[in-house]
MARNUTOR-587599 format. One record per residue (C-alpha): residue in three letters; x, y, z. Coordinates in steps of 0.2 Angstrom, whole numbers, plus 5000, padded with zeros to 4 digits. Layout:
<drenkes>
ALAXYZ
...
</drenkes>
This chain:
<drenkes>
MET503249935089
SER504049765091
GLU502949615089
PRO501949575101
GLU501749415111
GLU500249305106
VAL498749325118
GLY497849165128
ALA496049135126
HIS495049175142
PRO493249165140
ALA492149315149
GLU491249275166
PRO489549265166
GLY488449415172
ALA490049525169
SER489649705169
ALA489749815149
GLN491749865146
PRO492350005135
ALA492149975117
PRO493949875109
GLU495249985105
PRO496349865092
GLU497949875089
PHE498849835072
TRP500449795066
VAL501349735050
LEU502349595051
ASP503049565033
ALA502649605016
VAL502949484999
ALA502549484981
ILE501149394975
PRO501549304958
HIS500449264945
THR498949374947
ALA498149474935
GLU498849634941
PRO500349684952
THR499949634970
ILE500849654987
SER500149535001
PHE500349625019
ARG500349515033
MET499549595048
ARG499349565065
VAL497749625077
ARG497649605096
GLU496249675107
GLY496649685125
SER494949645134
GLU495149445125
ARG493149485121
GLU492649375107
VAL492549485092
TYR491649415076
THR492349515066
ILE493049665060
ALA492549765044
LEU494249865042
LYS494649995030
ALA496550045028
GLN497350195020
ILE499050175015
GLN500150325015
LEU501850345007
GLU503050455021
ALA504450485009
SER505250615019
GLU505650485034
ARG507050425023
PRO508750505015
HIS508750484997
SER510450524983
GLU510550654974
GLU510050564958
SER508150524966
ARG507950694972
GLU508250754954
ARG507150644947
LEU505650664960
ARG505850854958
ASP504450874948
VAL503450764960
PHE503850834976
GLY504550984972
GLU506151064978
PRO507250954992
GLU506951075005
ARG505051075003
TRP505050885006
ASN504550895027
ASP502850945017
THR502750875002
ALA503350715002
ARG502350675019
GLY500650595020
VAL500550555001
LEU499050424998
TRP499550244989
THR497850164991
CYS496350135003
ARG495849945002
ASP494649855013
VAL494449675021
LEU493649575033
VAL494449525048
PRO494149345054
SER493449315072
PHE494649295085
ARG494949315104
GLY496549405110
SER497449415095
THR497249335075
LYS498549365060
PHE497849415042
GLU498249475025
LEU498049645017
GLN497949624997
VAL498649804991
PRO498749794970
CYS500149894963
SER499850024950
THR501150064938
ASP500350214931
LEU502050324929
GLU500750464933
LEU500450434950
ALA501550494962
THR501850324973
THR502250254956
ARG503450364952
TYR504350354968
PHE504550194968
ASP505350204951
ALA506450344958
VAL507050254973
PRO508550104968
ASP508550014984
GLY507950035003
HIS506550045012
ALA505050155009
PRO504250225023
LEU502350165025
ALA500950225037
PHE499350125039
HIS497850215045
PHE496350105051
SER494550125051
GLY493050025051
SER491649925062
ILE492049795074
ILE490649685079
TYR491049605097
ALA490449505111
ASP489749605126
GLY489349475137
PRO488249345133
ASP487149325121
ARG487549535117
MET488249565102
GLN488649765100
VAL489549855086
ALA490850005089
ARG491950095077
VAL493850085074
PRO494550235085
TRP495150365072
HIS496950355081
VAL497450185077
MET498650175065
ALA500250055060
GLN502050105051
TYR503049995040
ARG504650015030
LEU504149925014
PRO505849845006
VAL505949924988
GLU506349754983
VAL504649674986
TRP503849824976
ARG504949784961
ALA504749604963
ALA502649624963
ALA502749784947
GLY504249734937
ASP505349844929
GLY503949904916
GLY502750054919
LEU501150114909
VAL501050294901
ARG499350384898
LEU499250424880
SER497750544873
GLY496650454860
GLU497650554844
THR499150514853
PHE498950334853
ALA498350354835
GLY499750434829
LEU500950294837
ARG499950154830
ASP500250234811
TYR502150264815
ALA502350104818
ALA501350024805
GLY502350144793
GLN504050084799
GLY503549904799
LEU503449894821
LEU502649764826
SER502449844844
SER502250014852
ASP503749994863
ALA504549944847
ALA504050134839
VAL504450214854
SER506250134856
ASP506350194837
LEU505750364840
LEU506850394857
GLU508450324847
SER508050444832
ALA507850584843
ARG509650544851
THR510350524834
GLU509950684829
ALA510450774846
THR512150724842
</drenkes>
């Protein structure tokens, strides 16, 4: 859906009869990585439009963001790296569709007609998560995303009449997130969960070898394994 034109503001006429509940439409305009945050974050710039042009005091919005990986082509290398995430490539139409990334809440500011707002989404670098592994396996291009919305709309339904309605269940937006935006936010590294016993063993190994970090210990172990393999 192309970006809508700006909608002008026209006050409701006094005594106007009650109208059906608002049905807002949403668009994702673009996305940028936010630098210098406590955790990697992407900001999605959004637009909302409500066609009746009644005053909307706020929308307590919940966005469920899903990865629709089956909507784009993938190289053989990417398919191989994602085999244990989505299974065999011929099953991707089922297994790589509607993969939950995150759910986020945001308060949309008051508006009449249309407005813009930001939806900030943390980017986990936990390599056990399907979405993190997906972005790690795809070198470039775009990641197809689906935004499914729910929540409450507080709006004016005539003079001095405040109403509350639900965001209709069918309201959604689609966006193709450039992979480079994810990489700019999350960086090139990743987190790997270890049990307490495994981490203690890694720490003891690093101390015994005079290594200054867990990363150095893992690199040393990998190099030793490669040397033994040859």
